N, C-alpha and C positions, 0 to 999 in steps of 0.2 A: 205258429200262432202269430197273429198280428196284434199290435197294441189297440186298446179300446180308444177310439177318438170321440165317442159320444158319452158325455157325462150328464147325469141327471142331478144337478145341484139346485137347491132352492135358494131364495134370497138370504135366508138366515145362514145357510152353509157358507155362502160367499162372504157374509159379514164376519163370521168366525175366522175364515181364512185370512181376510184382510187384517183383522185385529191381531192375529198371531204374527203375521208378517210385519206389521208396524211395531209390535213389541220386540221382535227379533232385530229389526232395523235399529230400534232405539238402543238395544244392548250393544249392537255392533258400533253404533255411533259413539256411545260412551267409551268403548274400548279404544276407538280411534282418537277421541278427544284426550284420552289419558296416555297417549303416546304409542299405542300399538300400530305399527306401520307395515304389517305383513301384507304382501301382495294378495294372499288368499283372502284375508279379511276385506280388503278393498274390493276384490272381485265379487265376493259374496254380497257386499253392500250394494254394488251396482246391479247385480242380478235381482235382488229383492226390490229395489226401487223401480227397475224396469218392469217387473211383474206387477207391482202395484199400479204402475202407470197403465199397463195393458188392461187390467181389470177396470180401472177408472174410465178408460176410453170406451169400454163396451157398455157402460151404463147409459140408460136413456133418462134424461132429466125432464120432468114435467113441472109446469107452473102449479102453485098451490090451488086447490079447488075453490078457496074463498076469494081468489083474485088478489090477495095481498102478498106483495113480494117482501120477503125478509132477507135483507142483504147480509152477507157473511164475509168472513175473511178479513 
């Protein structure tokens, strides 16, 4: 058997995955801030951040339909 390389996820599925990863990263960040210095924790944090980055980089960004830019960040 070969692994399935084609996934059928909709936008909401990806949002749920991103939200769960951000929550997990937040919990890991709190543990690190409270002094947990395990290499496994740091490795997991890096893996989560890299995955979130890959998801972010695959998004296609469109300007608003009304033409008004709303700055963020």
